[in-house]
C-alpha positions as CSV (number, residue, x, y, z in Angstrom):
1,M,22.8,39.3,11.8
2,W,23.9,37.1,14.6
3,L,20.6,37.7,16.4
4,K,18.7,36.5,13.3
5,L,20.7,33.3,13.2
6,F,20.2,32.8,16.9
7,F,16.4,33.2,16.8
8,L,16.2,31.0,13.6
9,L,18.2,28.3,15.5
10,L,16.0,28.7,18.5
11,Y,12.9,28.4,16.3
12,F,14.1,25.1,14.8
13,M,15.0,23.8,18.3
14,V,11.5,24.5,19.4
15,L,10.1,22.6,16.4
16,F,12.5,19.7,17.2
17,L,11.2,19.5,20.8
18,L,7.6,19.7,19.7
19,A,8.3,16.8,17.2
20,R,9.8,14.7,20.0
21,I,6.8,15.4,22.2
22,F,4.4,14.3,19.5
23,E,6.6,11.2,18.9
24,A,6.4,10.5,22.6
25,V,2.6,10.6,22.5
26,V,2.6,8.1,19.6
27,W,4.9,5.8,21.6
28,Y,2.6,6.0,24.6
29,E,-0.4,5.2,22.4
30,T,1.1,2.2,20.7
31,G,2.8,1.0,23.9
32,M,6.4,0.9,25.0
33,F,6.7,-2.7,23.7
34,A,5.5,-2.0,20.2
35,T,8.6,-3.6,18.6
36,Q,8.3,-6.8,20.6
37,L,7.3,-9.9,18.7
38,V,3.9,-11.7,19.2
39,D,3.5,-15.4,18.8
40,P,0.5,-15.8,16.4
41,V,-0.4,-19.1,18.0
42,S,-1.2,-17.3,21.2
43,L,-3.8,-15.1,19.5
44,S,-7.5,-15.8,18.9
45,Y,-8.8,-16.8,15.5
46,K,-10.6,-13.4,15.2
47,K,-7.3,-11.4,15.9
48,L,-5.5,-13.5,13.4
49,K,-8.1,-12.7,10.7
50,T,-7.8,-9.0,11.5
51,I,-4.0,-9.2,10.9
52,L,-4.5,-11.0,7.6
53,E,-7.2,-8.4,6.6
54,C,-4.7,-5.6,7.1
55,R,-2.0,-7.3,5.2
56,G,-4.3,-8.3,2.4
57,L,-4.1,-12.1,2.5
58,G,-7.0,-14.4,1.8
59,Y,-8.0,-16.9,4.4
60,S,-11.5,-18.0,3.2
61,G,-10.3,-21.6,2.6
62,L,-8.6,-21.9,6.0
63,A,-10.9,-23.5,8.5
64,E,-8.4,-24.2,11.3
65,K,-6.7,-21.7,13.6
66,K,-3.3,-23.4,13.0
67,E,-3.5,-22.8,9.2
68,V,-4.4,-19.1,9.8
69,S,-1.5,-18.6,12.2
70,N,0.9,-20.2,9.8
71,L,-0.2,-17.8,7.1
72,V,0.5,-14.9,9.4
73,E,4.0,-16.3,10.1
74,Q,4.7,-16.9,6.4
75,S,3.8,-13.3,5.5
76,G,6.0,-11.6,8.1
77,E,6.8,-11.2,11.8
78,L,4.0,-9.8,14.0
79,T,4.7,-7.1,16.6
80,H,2.6,-5.7,19.4
81,G,2.5,-2.4,17.5
82,E,1.1,-3.9,14.4
83,L,-1.5,-6.0,16.3
84,Y,-2.6,-2.8,18.2
85,S,-2.7,-0.8,15.0
86,A,-4.8,-3.5,13.2
87,I,-7.3,-3.9,16.0
88,K,-7.7,-0.1,16.2
89,K,-8.1,0.2,12.5
90,E,-10.8,-2.5,12.4
91,K,-12.7,-0.7,15.2
92,E,-12.5,2.6,13.3
93,Q,-13.8,1.0,10.1
94,T,-16.7,-0.6,12.0
95,E,-17.7,2.7,13.6
96,A,-17.1,4.8,10.5
97,E,-19.7,5.6,7.9
98,D,-19.5,4.2,4.4
99,S,-16.3,5.1,2.6
100,S,-16.6,7.6,-0.2
101,T,-16.7,6.5,-3.8
102,T,-16.7,8.4,-7.1
103,V,-19.7,8.7,-9.4
104,F,-18.6,9.2,-13.0
105,S,-20.6,11.7,-15.0
106,G,-19.5,10.3,-18.4
107,E,-16.7,9.2,-20.7
108,I,-14.4,12.1,-20.2
109,H,-14.6,11.9,-16.4
110,F,-13.9,8.2,-16.5
111,Y,-11.0,8.6,-18.8
112,E,-9.3,11.4,-16.7
113,L,-9.6,9.6,-13.4
114,V,-9.2,5.9,-14.4
115,E,-7.4,5.4,-17.7
116,D,-5.2,8.5,-17.4
117,T,-4.0,7.6,-13.9
118,K,-0.7,5.8,-14.1
119,D,-0.1,5.1,-10.4
120,G,-3.4,3.9,-9.0
121,I,-5.8,1.0,-9.0
122,W,-9.5,1.4,-9.6
123,L,-12.5,-0.8,-9.1
124,V,-15.5,0.5,-11.1
125,Q,-19.1,-0.8,-10.9
126,V,-20.8,-0.4,-14.3
127,I,-24.6,-0.2,-14.1
128,A,-26.0,-0.9,-17.6
129,Q,-29.1,1.0,-18.7
130,N,-32.3,-0.3,-17.3
131,Q,-30.5,-2.9,-15.2
132,E,-29.5,-3.4,-11.6
133,A,-26.0,-3.0,-10.2
134,P,-23.8,-6.1,-9.9
135,L,-23.6,-5.7,-6.2
136,S,-26.3,-4.6,-3.8
137,Q,-25.8,-1.2,-2.1
138,S,-24.8,-2.9,1.2
139,N,-22.3,-5.3,-0.5
140,W,-20.9,-2.5,-2.6
141,G,-20.3,-0.5,0.6
142,K,-18.5,-3.4,2.1
143,M,-16.4,-3.9,-1.0
144,V,-15.4,-0.2,-1.1
145,Q,-14.4,-0.4,2.6
146,K,-12.4,-3.6,2.0
147,V,-10.3,-2.3,-1.0
148,S,-9.9,1.3,0.2
149,Q,-7.6,0.3,3.0
150,F,-5.1,-0.7,0.3
151,G,-5.3,2.5,-1.6
152,I,-7.7,1.1,-4.2
153,R,-10.1,3.7,-5.5
154,T,-13.7,2.9,-6.4
155,G,-16.4,4.4,-8.6
156,T,-19.7,3.9,-10.2
157,F,-20.4,4.4,-13.9
158,N,-24.2,4.6,-14.6
159,C,-24.8,4.0,-18.3
160,S,-28.0,6.0,-18.1
161,S,-25.9,9.2,-18.0
162,D,-23.8,8.2,-21.0
163,N,-25.1,5.1,-22.7
164,S,-23.2,5.7,-26.0
165,S,-19.9,5.3,-24.2
166,C,-21.1,2.0,-22.6
167,I,-22.2,0.7,-26.0
168,K,-18.8,1.7,-27.4
169,R,-16.9,-0.1,-24.7
170,G,-19.1,-3.2,-24.9
171,W,-20.8,-2.8,-21.5
172,K,-24.2,-4.2,-22.5
173,H,-24.7,-5.8,-19.0
174,S,-23.9,-4.6,-15.5
175,T,-20.4,-5.6,-14.6
176,L,-17.2,-4.8,-12.6
177,I,-14.1,-3.2,-14.2
178,M,-10.7,-3.1,-12.7
179,S,-7.9,-0.8,-13.9
180,A,-4.1,-0.9,-13.0
181,P,-0.9,0.1,-14.8
182,Q,0.2,-2.8,-17.1
183,T,3.9,-2.4,-16.5
184,S,6.3,-0.9,-13.9
185,A,7.2,1.9,-16.3
186,S,6.1,5.4,-15.1
187,K,4.3,6.1,-18.4
188,G,3.1,2.6,-19.0
189,K,-0.4,1.7,-20.3
190,V,-3.3,1.2,-18.1
191,M,-5.1,-2.2,-18.5
192,L,-8.8,-2.6,-18.0
193,K,-10.0,-6.0,-16.8
194,E,-13.7,-7.1,-16.6
195,Y,-14.9,-9.5,-14.0
196,T,-16.4,-12.4,-15.8
197,D,-17.0,-14.9,-12.9
198,Q,-20.6,-15.9,-12.4
199,Y,-20.1,-15.7,-8.6
200,V,-20.4,-12.0,-7.7
201,E,-19.2,-12.2,-4.1
202,I,-17.0,-9.8,-2.2
203,E,-14.2,-12.3,-1.4
204,Q,-14.2,-13.7,-4.9
205,I,-13.9,-10.3,-6.5
206,F,-11.1,-9.3,-4.1
207,R,-9.2,-12.5,-5.0
208,W,-9.7,-11.7,-8.7
209,M,-8.3,-8.2,-8.2
210,T,-5.3,-9.1,-6.0
211,S,-4.3,-11.8,-8.5
212,H,-4.1,-9.4,-11.4
213,V,-2.2,-6.8,-9.3
214,A,0.3,-9.5,-8.1
215,H,1.0,-10.5,-11.6
216,R,2.5,-7.1,-12.3
217,I,5.3,-7.8,-9.8
218,K,8.4,-9.6,-11.1
219,T,8.5,-13.0,-9.5
220,L,11.7,-15.0,-9.0
221,R,11.6,-18.7,-8.2
222,R,15.2,-19.9,-9.0
223,S,18.6,-18.8,-7.5
224,E,19.9,-18.0,-11.0
225,Q,17.2,-15.5,-11.5
226,L,17.8,-13.9,-8.1
227,M,21.6,-13.6,-8.7
228,E,21.1,-12.0,-12.1
229,E,18.6,-9.5,-10.7
230,W,20.6,-8.8,-7.6
231,H,23.9,-8.1,-9.3
232,S,22.8,-6.4,-12.5
233,D,21.4,-3.2,-11.0
234,P,21.6,-0.1,-13.1
235,A,23.0,3.0,-11.4
236,Q,20.7,4.7,-8.9
237,S,18.0,2.0,-9.0
238,I,16.0,1.2,-5.9
239,K,14.4,-2.2,-5.4
240,M,12.1,-3.7,-2.8
241,F,12.5,-7.5,-2.4
242,L,10.1,-9.8,-0.5
243,F,11.4,-13.2,0.3
244,A,8.5,-15.5,1.5
245,H,6.9,-18.9,1.5
246,L,3.8,-17.6,-0.3
247,A,2.0,-18.2,-3.6
248,Q,1.7,-14.4,-4.2
249,P,2.7,-11.3,-2.2
250,P,0.3,-9.6,0.3
251,V,-2.0,-7.0,-1.2
252,F,-0.4,-4.1,0.6
253,F,2.9,-5.0,-1.1
254,S,1.3,-5.3,-4.5
255,S,-0.6,-2.0,-4.1
256,L,2.6,-0.2,-3.2
257,S,4.2,-1.5,-6.3
258,V,1.6,0.4,-8.3
259,K,1.9,3.6,-6.2
260,F,5.7,3.7,-6.7
261,T,5.6,2.8,-10.4
262,G,8.7,4.2,-12.1
263,R,10.4,5.0,-8.8
264,I,10.9,1.7,-6.9
265,E,10.8,-1.7,-8.4
266,F,9.1,-4.4,-6.4
267,I,10.3,-8.0,-6.6
268,F,8.7,-11.1,-5.1
269,V,11.0,-14.1,-4.4
270,D,9.0,-17.3,-3.9
271,V,11.2,-19.5,-1.7
272,R,8.7,-22.3,-1.2
273,Q,10.8,-24.7,-3.4
274,W,14.1,-22.8,-3.5
275,D,16.9,-24.8,-5.1
276,N,19.9,-23.1,-3.5
277,R,19.7,-21.9,0.1
278,S,23.3,-20.7,0.2
279,S,22.4,-18.1,-2.5
280,L,20.1,-16.4,0.0
281,S,22.7,-16.2,2.8
282,D,25.3,-14.9,0.3
283,I,23.2,-11.7,-0.2
284,G,22.4,-11.4,3.5
285,V,19.0,-13.0,3.7
286,T,19.2,-15.4,6.6
287,Q,15.5,-15.9,7.2
288,S,12.2,-15.6,5.5
289,P,9.9,-13.8,5.2
290,A,12.1,-10.8,4.7
291,Y,11.4,-7.4,3.3
292,I,14.7,-6.1,1.9
293,L,15.2,-2.6,0.3
294,K,18.2,-2.6,-2.0
295,M,19.7,0.8,-2.8
296,P,23.0,2.0,-4.3
297,E,24.1,2.9,-0.8
298,G,23.4,-0.6,0.5
299,I,20.6,-2.8,1.8
300,Y,18.1,-2.3,4.6
301,R,15.9,-4.9,6.2
302,Y,12.4,-3.4,6.7
303,G,10.8,-4.1,10.1
304,N,13.8,-3.5,12.3
305,S,12.7,0.0,13.5
306,T,9.7,1.3,15.4
307,G,6.6,1.8,13.3
308,E,7.8,-0.4,10.5
309,F,4.7,-2.6,10.4
310,L,3.5,-4.8,7.6
311,S,0.8,-2.5,6.4
312,L,0.3,-0.2,3.4
313,A,0.3,3.0,5.5
314,A,3.5,2.1,7.4
315,M,5.5,0.9,4.5
316,D,4.3,3.8,2.3
317,T,5.6,6.3,4.9
318,F,8.9,4.5,5.0
319,L,9.3,4.3,1.2
320,R,8.3,8.0,0.8
321,S,11.2,8.9,3.1
322,V,13.5,7.0,0.8
323,Q,11.9,8.2,-2.5
324,P,9.8,11.3,-1.9
325,E,6.9,12.2,-4.2
326,V,7.0,15.5,-6.2
327,N,4.1,16.7,-4.0
328,D,6.1,16.0,-0.9
329,L,9.0,18.1,-2.1
330,F,6.6,20.9,-3.1
331,V,4.9,20.9,0.3
332,L,8.3,20.8,2.1
333,S,9.6,23.8,0.1
334,L,6.3,25.7,0.7
335,V,6.6,25.1,4.5
336,L,10.2,26.2,4.6
337,I,9.4,29.4,2.7
338,N,6.5,30.2,5.0
339,L,8.7,29.5,8.1
340,L,11.4,31.9,6.8
341,S,8.8,34.5,6.0
342,W,7.2,34.4,9.4
343,M,10.6,34.4,11.1
344,D,11.7,37.5,9.2
345,L,8.4,39.2,10.1
346,F,8.8,38.5,13.8
347,I,12.4,39.8,13.8
348,T,11.3,42.9,11.9
349,Q,8.4,43.6,14.3
350,A,10.8,43.2,17.2
351,G,13.2,45.7,15.6
352,L,16.1,43.4,15.6
Protein backbone atom coordinates (compact mmCIF):
# COMPACT_ATOMS: atom_id res chain seq x y z
CA MET A 1 0.00 0.00 0.00
CA TRP A 2 2.77 2.41 0.96
CA LEU A 3 4.71 1.48 -2.17
CA LYS A 4 1.67 2.33 -4.30
CA LEU A 5 1.40 5.73 -2.67
CA PHE A 6 5.14 6.27 -3.08
CA PHE A 7 5.14 5.48 -6.79
CA LEU A 8 2.00 7.56 -7.32
CA LEU A 9 3.67 10.50 -5.59
CA LEU A 10 6.83 9.91 -7.64
CA TYR A 11 4.77 9.86 -10.83
CA PHE A 12 3.17 13.22 -10.08
CA MET A 13 6.55 14.67 -9.14
CA VAL A 14 7.88 13.66 -12.56
CA LEU A 15 4.85 15.28 -14.21
CA PHE A 16 5.47 18.42 -12.18
CA LEU A 17 9.11 18.55 -13.27
CA LEU A 18 8.17 18.02 -16.91
CA ALA A 19 5.61 20.83 -16.66
CA ARG A 20 8.28 23.15 -15.25
CA ILE A 21 10.68 22.19 -18.07
CA PHE A 22 8.04 22.99 -20.71
CA GLU A 23 7.33 26.27 -18.93
CA ALA A 24 11.03 27.09 -19.02
CA VAL A 25 11.04 26.52 -22.79
CA VAL A 26 8.14 28.95 -23.16
CA TRP A 27 9.99 31.49 -21.01
CA TYR A 28 13.05 31.12 -23.24
CA GLU A 29 10.96 31.51 -26.40
CA THR A 30 9.16 34.66 -25.26
CA GLY A 31 12.23 36.11 -23.58
CA MET A 32 13.18 36.67 -19.96
CA PHE A 33 11.83 40.20 -20.10
CA ALA A 34 8.36 39.29 -21.38
CA THR A 35 6.62 41.23 -18.62
CA GLN A 36 8.59 44.44 -19.12
CA LEU A 37 6.61 47.30 -20.61
CA VAL A 38 7.24 48.70 -24.08
CA ASP A 39 6.79 52.35 -24.95
CA PRO A 40 4.51 52.39 -28.04
CA VAL A 41 6.13 55.63 -29.23
CA SER A 42 9.42 53.75 -29.75
CA LEU A 43 7.82 51.24 -32.14
CA SER A 44 7.43 51.53 -35.89
CA TYR A 45 4.08 52.27 -37.49
CA LYS A 46 3.93 48.69 -38.83
CA LYS A 47 4.46 47.10 -35.39
CA LEU A 48 1.83 49.37 -33.85
CA LYS A 49 -0.68 48.25 -36.49
CA THR A 50 0.20 44.61 -35.74
CA ILE A 51 -0.64 45.15 -32.05
CA LEU A 52 -3.95 46.81 -32.91
CA GLU A 53 -4.80 43.96 -35.28
CA CYS A 54 -4.27 41.39 -32.52
CA ARG A 55 -6.32 43.38 -30.02
CA GLY A 56 -9.04 44.05 -32.55
CA LEU A 57 -9.04 47.84 -32.77
CA GLY A 58 -9.69 49.76 -35.98
CA TYR A 59 -7.05 52.22 -37.17
CA SER A 60 -8.12 52.94 -40.75
CA GLY A 61 -8.90 56.59 -39.97
CA LEU A 62 -5.59 57.20 -38.19
CA ALA A 63 -2.95 58.54 -40.55
CA GLU A 64 -0.26 59.62 -38.08
CA LYS A 65 1.91 57.35 -35.98
CA LYS A 66 1.15 59.38 -32.82
CA GLU A 67 -2.56 58.67 -33.15
CA VAL A 68 -1.92 54.95 -33.57
CA SER A 69 0.42 54.80 -30.56
CA ASN A 70 -2.17 56.67 -28.46
CA LEU A 71 -4.78 54.07 -29.37
CA VAL A 72 -2.42 51.30 -28.26
CA GLU A 73 -1.90 53.06 -24.91
CA GLN A 74 -5.63 53.65 -24.46
CA SER A 75 -6.44 49.96 -24.93
CA GLY A 76 -3.86 48.65 -22.45
CA GLU A 77 -0.21 48.44 -21.47
CA LEU A 78 2.09 46.78 -24.00
CA THR A 79 4.68 44.24 -22.87
CA HIS A 80 7.63 42.68 -24.70
CA GLY A 81 5.83 39.34 -24.49
CA GLU A 82 2.71 40.61 -26.23
CA LEU A 83 4.77 42.37 -28.90
CA TYR A 84 6.76 39.20 -29.62
CA SER A 85 3.60 37.10 -29.67
CA ALA A 86 1.80 39.49 -32.04
CA ILE A 87 4.70 39.63 -34.52
CA LYS A 88 5.05 35.85 -34.45
CA LYS A 89 1.33 35.37 -35.01
CA GLU A 90 1.33 37.79 -37.95
CA LYS A 91 4.22 35.88 -39.52
CA GLU A 92 2.43 32.55 -39.06
CA GLN A 93 -0.74 33.92 -40.66
CA THR A 94 1.24 35.23 -43.63
CA GLU A 95 2.94 31.89 -44.20
CA ALA A 96 -0.14 29.77 -43.49
CA GLU A 97 -2.63 28.64 -46.09
CA ASP A 98 -6.18 29.96 -46.21
CA SER A 99 -8.13 29.42 -42.99
CA SER A 100 -10.86 26.80 -43.09
CA THR A 101 -14.47 27.84 -43.55
CA THR A 102 -17.71 25.87 -43.42
CA VAL A 103 -19.80 25.17 -46.51
CA PHE A 104 -23.44 24.70 -45.49
CA SER A 105 -25.32 21.92 -47.23
CA GLY A 106 -28.77 23.33 -46.46
CA GLU A 107 -31.23 24.76 -43.93
CA ILE A 108 -30.76 22.11 -41.23
CA HIS A 109 -26.97 22.34 -41.38
CA PHE A 110 -27.16 26.14 -41.11
CA TYR A 111 -29.58 26.01 -38.18
CA GLU A 112 -27.57 23.47 -36.19
CA LEU A 113 -24.27 25.32 -36.47
CA VAL A 114 -25.36 28.96 -36.56
CA GLU A 115 -28.76 29.57 -35.00
CA ASP A 116 -28.54 26.80 -32.40
CA THR A 117 -25.09 27.91 -31.20
CA LYS A 118 -25.45 30.08 -28.08
CA ASP A 119 -21.79 30.86 -27.41
CA GLY A 120 -20.30 31.79 -30.76
CA ILE A 121 -20.19 34.41 -33.51
CA TRP A 122 -20.64 33.55 -37.17
CA LEU A 123 -20.08 35.44 -40.42
CA VAL A 124 -21.87 33.74 -43.31
CA GLN A 125 -21.53 34.61 -46.98
CA VAL A 126 -24.83 33.94 -48.76
CA ILE A 127 -24.54 33.39 -52.50
CA ALA A 128 -27.93 33.83 -54.19
CA GLN A 129 -28.88 31.53 -57.04
CA ASN A 130 -27.32 32.54 -60.36
CA GLN A 131 -25.43 35.39 -58.69
CA GLU A 132 -21.83 36.05 -57.67
CA ALA A 133 -20.58 36.07 -54.08
CA PRO A 134 -20.48 39.42 -52.20
CA LEU A 135 -16.71 39.09 -51.83
CA SER A 136 -14.19 37.73 -54.29
CA GLN A 137 -12.46 34.49 -53.34
CA SER A 138 -9.29 36.40 -52.44
CA ASN A 139 -11.08 38.98 -50.25
CA TRP A 140 -13.21 36.30 -48.59
CA GLY A 141 -10.01 34.46 -47.65
CA LYS A 142 -8.61 37.65 -46.12
CA MET A 143 -11.89 38.23 -44.27
CA VAL A 144 -11.87 34.70 -42.88
CA GLN A 145 -8.28 35.08 -41.69
CA LYS A 146 -9.02 38.45 -40.07
CA VAL A 147 -12.04 37.34 -38.04
CA SER A 148 -10.88 33.81 -37.19
CA GLN A 149 -8.17 35.14 -34.86
CA PHE A 150 -11.00 36.40 -32.62
CA GLY A 151 -12.82 33.08 -32.53
CA ILE A 152 -15.37 34.18 -35.14
CA ARG A 153 -16.43 31.26 -37.33
CA THR A 154 -17.21 31.64 -41.01
CA GLY A 155 -19.26 29.80 -43.60
CA THR A 156 -20.76 29.94 -47.07
CA PHE A 157 -24.42 29.24 -47.87
CA ASN A 158 -24.91 28.65 -51.59
CA CYS A 159 -28.57 29.03 -52.43
CA SER A 160 -28.21 26.69 -55.40
CA SER A 161 -28.10 23.82 -52.90
CA ASP A 162 -31.29 24.91 -51.05
CA ASN A 163 -32.98 27.80 -52.84
CA SER A 164 -36.32 27.37 -51.02
CA SER A 165 -34.65 28.20 -47.69
CA CYS A 166 -33.08 31.31 -49.19
CA ILE A 167 -36.48 32.45 -50.50
CA LYS A 168 -38.05 31.74 -47.11
CA ARG A 169 -35.42 33.86 -45.35
CA GLY A 170 -35.62 36.66 -47.90
CA TRP A 171 -32.15 36.15 -49.32
CA LYS A 172 -32.95 37.21 -52.89
CA HIS A 173 -29.54 38.77 -53.43
CA SER A 174 -26.05 37.72 -52.38
CA THR A 175 -25.32 39.12 -48.94
CA LEU A 176 -23.43 38.73 -45.66
CA ILE A 177 -25.10 37.50 -42.47
CA MET A 178 -23.76 37.79 -38.95
CA SER A 179 -25.03 35.82 -35.96
CA ALA A 180 -24.37 36.30 -32.24
CA PRO A 181 -26.25 35.69 -28.98
CA GLN A 182 -28.63 38.57 -28.36
CA THR A 183 -28.22 38.63 -24.56
CA SER A 184 -25.69 37.50 -21.95
CA ALA A 185 -28.04 34.71 -20.79
CA SER A 186 -26.75 31.18 -21.44
CA LYS A 187 -29.96 30.23 -23.26
CA GLY A 188 -30.54 33.57 -24.97
CA LYS A 189 -31.77 33.97 -28.51
CA VAL A 190 -29.37 34.25 -31.43
CA MET A 191 -29.75 37.36 -33.57
CA LEU A 192 -29.14 37.39 -37.31
CA LYS A 193 -27.97 40.67 -38.84
CA GLU A 194 -27.66 41.37 -42.55
CA TYR A 195 -24.96 43.62 -43.94
CA THR A 196 -26.76 46.37 -45.87
CA ASP A 197 -23.96 48.87 -46.57
CA GLN A 198 -23.24 49.46 -50.25
CA TYR A 199 -19.46 49.40 -49.59
CA VAL A 200 -18.52 45.72 -49.40
CA GLU A 201 -14.99 46.14 -48.10
CA ILE A 202 -13.11 44.06 -45.52
CA GLU A 203 -12.50 46.85 -42.98
CA GLN A 204 -16.05 48.18 -43.35
CA ILE A 205 -17.52 44.70 -42.75
CA PHE A 206 -15.23 44.17 -39.77
CA ARG A 207 -16.31 47.47 -38.18
CA TRP A 208 -19.95 46.55 -38.75
CA MET A 209 -19.46 43.21 -37.00
CA THR A 210 -17.47 44.53 -34.07
CA SER A 211 -19.99 47.31 -33.47
CA HIS A 212 -22.84 44.81 -33.12
CA VAL A 213 -20.84 42.52 -30.82
CA ALA A 214 -19.75 45.46 -28.63
CA HIS A 215 -23.37 46.51 -28.14
CA ARG A 216 -24.00 43.22 -26.31
CA ILE A 217 -21.68 44.32 -23.51
CA LYS A 218 -23.13 46.39 -20.71
CA THR A 219 -21.57 49.86 -20.95
CA LEU A 220 -21.29 52.24 -17.98
CA ARG A 221 -20.58 55.94 -18.40
CA ARG A 222 -21.50 57.42 -14.99
CA SER A 223 -20.22 56.80 -11.47
CA GLU A 224 -23.73 56.04 -10.16
CA GLN A 225 -24.07 53.21 -12.66
CA LEU A 226 -20.68 51.81 -11.69
CA MET A 227 -21.39 51.93 -7.93
CA GLU A 228 -24.72 50.19 -8.42
CA GLU A 229 -23.15 47.51 -10.58
CA TRP A 230 -20.14 47.05 -8.34
CA HIS A 231 -22.01 46.73 -5.03
CA SER A 232 -25.13 44.84 -6.12
CA ASP A 233 -23.47 41.57 -7.03
CA PRO A 234 -25.53 38.42 -6.56
CA ALA A 235 -23.83 35.52 -4.83
CA GLN A 236 -21.21 33.59 -6.82
CA SER A 237 -21.23 36.05 -9.75
CA ILE A 238 -18.04 36.70 -11.72
CA LYS A 239 -17.61 39.92 -13.69
CA MET A 240 -14.87 41.16 -15.98
CA PHE A 241 -14.57 44.97 -16.06
CA LEU A 242 -12.68 47.02 -18.62
CA PHE A 243 -11.97 50.65 -17.68
CA ALA A 244 -10.68 52.55 -20.71
CA HIS A 245 -10.72 55.80 -22.70
CA LEU A 246 -12.29 54.11 -25.72
CA ALA A 247 -15.53 54.44 -27.65
CA GLN A 248 -16.01 50.66 -27.55
CA PRO A 249 -14.05 47.70 -26.16
CA PRO A 250 -11.44 45.84 -28.24
CA VAL A 251 -12.76 42.95 -30.32
CA PHE A 252 -10.94 40.29 -28.31
CA PHE A 253 -12.79 41.49 -25.19
CA SER A 254 -16.16 41.52 -26.97
CA SER A 255 -15.59 38.07 -28.47
CA LEU A 256 -14.78 36.60 -25.07
CA SER A 257 -18.05 38.00 -23.72
CA VAL A 258 -19.83 35.77 -26.24
CA LYS A 259 -17.74 32.69 -25.48
CA PHE A 260 -18.34 33.00 -21.73
CA THR A 261 -22.05 33.78 -22.09
CA GLY A 262 -23.89 32.75 -18.92
CA ARG A 263 -20.65 32.20 -16.95
CA ILE A 264 -18.85 35.54 -16.78
CA GLU A 265 -20.45 38.94 -17.30
CA PHE A 266 -18.35 41.44 -19.25
CA ILE A 267 -18.76 45.14 -18.47
CA PHE A 268 -17.17 48.08 -20.28
CA VAL A 269 -16.64 51.30 -18.32
CA ASP A 270 -16.14 54.29 -20.64
CA VAL A 271 -14.08 56.79 -18.60
CA ARG A 272 -13.51 59.36 -21.36
CA GLN A 273 -15.85 61.86 -19.68
CA TRP A 274 -16.02 60.39 -16.19
CA ASP A 275 -17.81 62.61 -13.70
CA ASN A 276 -16.32 61.35 -10.42
CA ARG A 277 -12.70 60.18 -10.38
CA SER A 278 -12.76 59.35 -6.67
CA SER A 279 -15.35 56.64 -7.33
CA LEU A 280 -12.72 54.74 -9.34
CA SER A 281 -10.07 54.93 -6.63
CA ASP A 282 -12.66 53.84 -4.05
CA ILE A 283 -12.94 50.45 -5.76
CA GLY A 284 -9.20 50.09 -6.35
CA VAL A 285 -8.95 51.36 -9.94
CA THR A 286 -6.05 53.79 -9.85
CA GLN A 287 -5.30 53.95 -13.58
CA SER A 288 -6.88 53.21 -16.92
CA PRO A 289 -6.98 51.18 -18.99
CA ALA A 290 -7.52 48.43 -16.46
CA TYR A 291 -8.90 44.90 -16.82
CA ILE A 292 -10.41 43.93 -13.47
CA LEU A 293 -11.88 40.52 -12.64
CA LYS A 294 -14.36 40.78 -9.76
CA MET A 295 -15.15 37.53 -7.95
CA PRO A 296 -16.80 36.67 -4.63
CA GLU A 297 -13.29 35.97 -3.30
CA GLY A 298 -12.02 39.43 -4.26
CA ILE A 299 -10.70 41.37 -7.26
CA TYR A 300 -7.79 40.62 -9.56
CA ARG A 301 -6.08 42.96 -12.01
CA TYR A 302 -5.41 41.13 -15.26
CA GLY A 303 -2.00 41.76 -16.78
CA ASN A 304 0.15 41.50 -13.66
CA SER A 305 1.44 37.98 -14.29
CA THR A 306 3.50 36.36 -17.03
CA GLY A 307 1.55 35.49 -20.15
CA GLU A 308 -1.40 37.77 -19.38
CA PHE A 309 -1.37 39.59 -22.71
CA LEU A 310 -4.18 41.61 -24.25
CA SER A 311 -5.22 38.98 -26.75
CA LEU A 312 -8.09 36.54 -27.11
CA ALA A 313 -5.96 33.42 -26.59
CA ALA A 314 -4.19 34.74 -23.47
CA MET A 315 -7.29 36.06 -21.72
CA ASP A 316 -9.28 32.98 -22.74
CA THR A 317 -6.71 30.73 -21.03
CA PHE A 318 -6.81 32.90 -17.92
CA LEU A 319 -10.61 32.98 -17.69
CA ARG A 320 -10.91 29.23 -18.28
CA SER A 321 -8.69 28.71 -15.24
CA VAL A 322 -11.19 30.76 -13.25
CA GLN A 323 -14.37 29.38 -14.84
CA PRO A 324 -13.62 26.06 -16.61
CA GLU A 325 -15.81 24.78 -19.41
CA VAL A 326 -17.69 21.50 -19.09
CA ASN A 327 -15.39 20.01 -21.73
CA ASP A 328 -12.33 21.03 -19.70
CA LEU A 329 -13.65 19.19 -16.62
CA PHE A 330 -14.48 16.13 -18.71
CA VAL A 331 -11.00 16.01 -20.26
CA LEU A 332 -9.36 16.51 -16.85
CA SER A 333 -11.37 13.67 -15.28
CA LEU A 334 -10.58 11.43 -18.28
CA VAL A 335 -6.84 12.14 -17.97
CA LEU A 336 -6.87 11.43 -14.23
CA ILE A 337 -8.71 8.14 -14.72
CA ASN A 338 -6.22 7.07 -17.40
CA LEU A 339 -3.26 8.04 -15.24
CA LEU A 340 -4.56 5.99 -12.32
CA SER A 341 -5.25 3.02 -14.62
CA TRP A 342 -1.75 3.08 -16.10
CA MET A 343 -0.22 3.50 -12.64
CA ASP A 344 -2.11 0.49 -11.32
CA LEU A 345 -1.02 -1.53 -14.37
CA PHE A 346 2.66 -0.72 -13.83
CA ILE A 347 2.45 -1.62 -10.15
CA THR A 348 0.70 -4.91 -10.97
CA GLN A 349 3.28 -5.81 -13.62
CA ALA A 350 6.06 -5.07 -11.16
CA GLY A 351 4.41 -7.39 -8.63
CA LEU A 352 4.23 -4.71 -5.95
